[in-house]
N, C-alpha and C positions, 0 to 999 in steps of 0.2 A: 400507407404501407407499413407503419409501425405495428409490429406483431403483438398479439395478445394471446398466443397459443403456445403449446409445448414445442420447443425447437426440435428439428429433426436430429437423430443421433449423430454424434461426431464421427467423421470418417478419417482414418489415418492413411496417408499415401506417402510411403517412405521416399519415393523418387521426387515427389513434389516438395517435401520438407528439405531434402538435400539440395534441390535446385533453388528454392526461394528462401531457405531458412536465414542464413546470415545473422547479422546483428542489428539491433535497433533500440530506440527508446522504449521505456515501459509506459509512457504517457499517463503518469499520475498527475501531470499537469501539461498544459500547452499554453505558451511556450514552455519547453522543458527546462529544468533547473540549470543545465549547463549554459543557458542563454542569459542567466541573470548577470548583472554587472554592478560594479561598485560606484558607478555614477548615480545609482539609486541610493538614497540615504534615508536615515531615520526620519527626516523631515518630510519626505515623500509619504512615508507610512503614516506619520502623524496626520497629514491632510486626508488620507484615505479613511482613517479611523474617525475623524471628525465628521466626514460626510456620512459615515455609517451611523452616526448618533441619531439621525432622524429616521432610521429604517429598523425600528425595534421589532417589528412583526415579520421581517423577512428571515428566511432560514439562516441559522448560524450553528456552527460546530466549534468545539474546542479541542486542541491537541496540546499535550504536555510531554516534553522530552526529558527523561531522566537518564543521564549518560553512564551512571556508575555500574560496574560489574565486579563481583568478587573475584572471578577468574575470567580470563579472556579466552574465548573460543577462537582458534587460530584461523578459521575460515571467514570470520565476521568482517563485513565491510561497513558496518554501522558506525556512527559517531559515538564512541564509548570511552570510558576512563576506567582502567583496571585498578581496583583498590580494595584492601581488606579493612580499611579504616572507616567504620560505620559513622564516625563523627563528621565525615565529609557531607553527609546528607543534610545536616542541620543548617549550615550557611546556604546550601543550595535551596532549601525550602524558603528561607528568608528572602533570597533573591527572587524566587518565583512569586512570592507574595508582593514584593516590591514591583515586579513587572506587572502583576495584576493591578496594583494600585495605579500605576502610570496609565495602563490601558483604560481603567475605569474613569480616570479624569479626562480621557479623550472621547469615549463613546457613551458615558453615562451608565445607568443601571437599567435592569428590566428587560434586556433583550432575551428573546425566546431561544433556548438552546435545545436542539433535538439530538445531538450526538457529542460524546466526549470520549477521547481515546488517550490512554497513557501508553507511550512507547519508549524505547530505549536502544542501547543499554538494557538495564533491568529495572523497570519501575518499582518492583517489589523490593529493591534495595532499600527504599525508604521505609522506615518503621510505620506500623499502622497508625500510630498517633499523629505522625507527620502527614501521612496521606489524608487522615481525617481532617486535620487543620486546613489543608489545601482545598479539599472538596467543600468544606463548610464555607470557606471564603468565596469559592465559585458560586455557591448557592445564595450567598448574600448579595452577589453582584448580578447574577443572571436568573432568569425564570426558566427552570428546567421542565421539559415535557414530562408527563407522568411515566412511571417505570414501564408500563405496558406499551408505551408508544416510543419512548426514547431509546437510543442505542448507546450504552455506556460500557466501554470495553477497556480491558487492561491486559498487557502482555506480561506473562510470568515465566520465570525459570522454574520448572518443577522441582529443582533441587533446593529451592529457597522457600517453598510454600508447602504447607500441609493442609489437611482438611479443616482444622480449626481456623487457620488464617483465611481460607477461602470463605468461610462463613462470615468472618469479619469484613472482607472485601465486599461480599454481597450486602451486608448490613450498611456499608458506606454508599451503596447505590449502584455498584457495578453489576451489570446484568449479562455481560458477555466476557468471555475469557479466551485468550490465545496462548497456547503452550508451544514453546520451542522444543522440538524433538530432533529434527534433521535426519537421524538414522538410529535404529535400535541395535545395530550390530556392534558388539563390544570392540572389535578390531578397528572399525571406522571411528568409533567414539574416542578411542585411544589416540588415533592418528590426528584428530582435530582438537584434542584437549577438552573433551566434553563427556565425562563419564556420567551416564544417566540410565540407571537400570529401567528396563521396560516396565517392570512391575510397579515402579514408582509412578510412572506416567499414567499407566492404565488406572491405578487407584485414584489418581488425582482427577482424571476425567469423570470417573464415577462419583467422586466427592463433589465435583462441580455441579453435576446434575442433582445430587442430593441437597445441595445448598441453594438450589433454585435459579442457577444461571440459565438463561434462555438459549444460549448457544455456546458451543465449545469448538474452537478452531485448533488445528494442529499444523505446524510448519514442518515440511520435509525439504531436504536438499539432495539433488542428484549431481554426480560429478565430483564427489568428495574423494580424498585419498583412500585407497584400499577397498573402495566399493567395486563390486562386480554385479553384473545383471542378476545372478542368482541371489546374492546377499541382499541387494536392494529389493528384489521381488519379495523376500521374506519380510522386510521392513514394511512394504506396502500392504502385504497381507495382514500383518500384525496391527497396522494402523486401522485397516478396515474392520478388523475384529473388535477393536476398541470402540468403534462407532462414533467418532466425532461428527459434529454436524457439518463442519466445513474443513477443507484441506487446502493448504497452499503448497504447491510443488515448485520449488525454485531451482534454477540452474546455478551451480557454483561457478563464479567467475574468478579465476586465479590471476590476480593482479598484484603480485608482491611488491612491485615498485611503488604502488599507491598505498597499500595497506600492509604495514610492517609485520603484524602477527602472521600473515600468510607466508612470510619468509621461513617459518619454522616447519612448513609443510614440504615434504620431499616430493619434488615434481615427478620422480620416477614412480611414486605411488598413485599418481592420478590416473583414472581410467582413460582409455582411448576415446576418441570422438565417436567411433562406431559403437563402443560399449555404452557411452552416455546416451546415444540415440536409442539403443535398445531399452535402456532403463526407463527413459521418458515414455516411449511408446507403449511398453508393457504396463507401466503405471497407469497411463491414461485408460488403457483397455480394462484393467482391473477395477479402476474407480467407476467407470461407466457400467461395467457388469454388476457392480455392487449397488447401483442405484444413485451414484453421485452424478450430478449434472455439471457439465463444463460451462462455467460462467464466462470464461475468456481468459486470455493470458495464461496464468498458471494456477487458477483458482477453481475449486470444485465445491459443490454443496449438495446435500440431500434434496430430493425433489420437494419435500415439504418444508424446507428451510426458507426463511424470509427472503434471502437473496435469490434463490431459485424462483420463488413466487414473483418477486419483483421483476426479474428478467422476463418471465412469461407475460407479465402485465405491462411491459414496456416502461417501467419506472426504476430500473437499475441505474445507479450513478457510480462515478469513480472519482476519488480524490487522492491525496497523498498517503492515506492509510489503506487504500485499496478500494474494493467495491462496497457500496452501501445502498440500503433500500430507501434512505432518506435523501431528499434533495440537498446536496451539500451546501448550497448557498455560499455564504462567506465562512471562512475558517480563521479563527484567531489562534495563534500558536505561541506557546510559552516554552522557554528553556533554551539551552545552548543548541545551536544549529537548526532550531525549529523553523518551518516555513509556513507563513500565513498567506491567505488569499482573501483579500478584502476589496470589494468593488472591482476596480480595473487594475489592481496591482497584486503582484506577488512580492513578499518581503521575507528575507531570511536573516535570522539572528546570527551573531558571531559564533563560529564553530569552536572557538577556544574559550575555555572556562575563565581565564584571566580577563580577556576582553569583554566577555559577557558581564562579569562582576563589575568591571571598571565603568562600563556604560551606565549600569543601574545606579552605581554609587554617585554618578554625575547627574542623576535624575533624567536620563534619556533612555528611550527604548533601544535595545542592543542590536538594532538592524544594521547590517553592513553591506548588503547587496540585495538586488531585486530587479523588477522590471515592470513597466507600465504597459498594459495591453492597448493596442489600437483596434479599430473596427475590424480590420482583416484578421487579427489574432482571434477575436471573438467568433468570427465566422468559422475559422478553421478549427478552433477549440470545440465548437459544437459538432462539427463534422466528425472529428476524431473521437470525441467522447461517445457519439452515437454508434459509431462502428465498434468501439471497444466494449460497449455495454449491451448493444442490441444486435450486433452483426449486420447492421444495415444503416443506410443514410437515405431518408425520405425527402425527396425534393420539395414536396408540399410543406412538410414540417419545417424545413430550413427556410423556405420563403416566408412562412408566417413569423418565424423567430427573427430573421435577419433581413428580410426584404431583398433576397438575392435570387437570381435565376441560376440554380445549381449547375445544370449542364453547361451553360454558357460560362459561368464564373470559374468552373473547374475543368474546362475543356482540355487543358494540357495535362492535368492530373489524371483524368479519365483515360486519355490516350496512353499514359504510362502504365496503366493497369492492363493493357491489352494482353500481355503474356499470361497473367493470372486468369483473365477471362478465357483465353484459348485453352488453358489447362483445366478448365472446369472448376476453378476455385472461387470465382467471382462472377456475378451477373450484373450487368448494367443495362437498364431499360428506361422507359419514359417516367417511371415512378421513382427511380433512385438506384442506389448501389446495394447489393446484397452479397454478404460473404457466405458462400454455400458450405454445406457440412464438411466437404473435403478441404476447404480452405480456412476453416476456423482456427486451426492451430497457427495459421499464418496471419491472423488479424492484425498483428503489429506491422507486418509488411504492407498490408493494405492501408493502414493508417499513415504510414510513412509517406505515401504518395501525396498526402494532403499537408505535409509538414513543410512549410515554406522555408524554414531555417536550414533544413538539411541541404538545400541547394546552395547555401552561402559558403560552404567549404570551411567553416570555422571549426568544425569537429568531424573527423571521419567516423563512419558508421562502426568501424572497428573498435571505437572506444566504448561502445555499448555492450549490453549482455546479449547472448544468443537468443534468437526468436524461438527456435525449437531445436 
């Protein structure tokens, strides 16, 4: 059943989205990060890494979290530290190198790396020389796939990077770049404390191409203060005109009790639910009309982009950084708050800089929480990832991977999908589960049926972001 053809065009059914939209996890992992617990310790992670030592040829990726930002965008829910003191990056680099040294002593050297991602915060807060030192240390420890095969990406704030610096980043081995935009409208930018002229962003997209980056991604957010359907439509049109290879369209979640910077946003300036729905639906239509393919969740890519091709060929994957054309395998993550996935564990570093530094000074990895997966977790992770990446779950594929009879194993879950089946959003038959074109914007709702933890009552669905 796993498809190797062009997916049918996306369909938007407003009544269906209103009925089944709600809130739910983004499934960058399963179990999701809110299921991690502090009974999992750095010693559990140590053991997982030492088991990894004998699996040098299995897929491996790296993630580095750089938390510093020169200015704080008020909408941001990422783990970040606002500072104008450039000197803070130097001790952080030394900490990352120490963490790498500790990792190296547990797994050894020579592991094949196919993807590396710098996230934040603002990774380009670190000077080029420091980034160069860190990447050189990675290359001494790991065996990196060639440039034309590996996926090496960095998130940048266009206000902190120019064409010359892009060339340096490309020279350091980065071949993909992601630009934060959110909205081009000056009034919206002012309302979220992120002034970023459109001309600056467009010039940087062109410079990235001239520098030889293989892919350029742009992040947009709908639901921000002072946005209107007309204003946001102009942002979408301007984004399409700039021609990035990939676009991420995120929904703004206003949670000022959890994220202090959001308290500076006037709630009266936030668009209504109806207006947010119109923004999202029109953006999807415009992207599709412009030739961008809907990958799932809130991601779009041009038809000839690696991710769109991978989806057509049934080899699209998903991890903490989003969609990837490489088998994510294990993920080793460095930096404050970073989450690793190694073997049968997820492990998260301390979210606070002080705790992160103190652990490394004591010669221990700074892991403070995580979870060990059991057999059932792996079965459900496969099911959810297949739905999120391919809009289908093939019973034969699942039986070969996990030795389970899908219809029998998931009888209760399939019964719970009956309303979506009756609505024409999902098809269930002897070969598996298929999310149909009119149900693809609801793929998270379909995946939620297979999430065993949601039935535990430990966290209400209202604590997650909106599905659509």
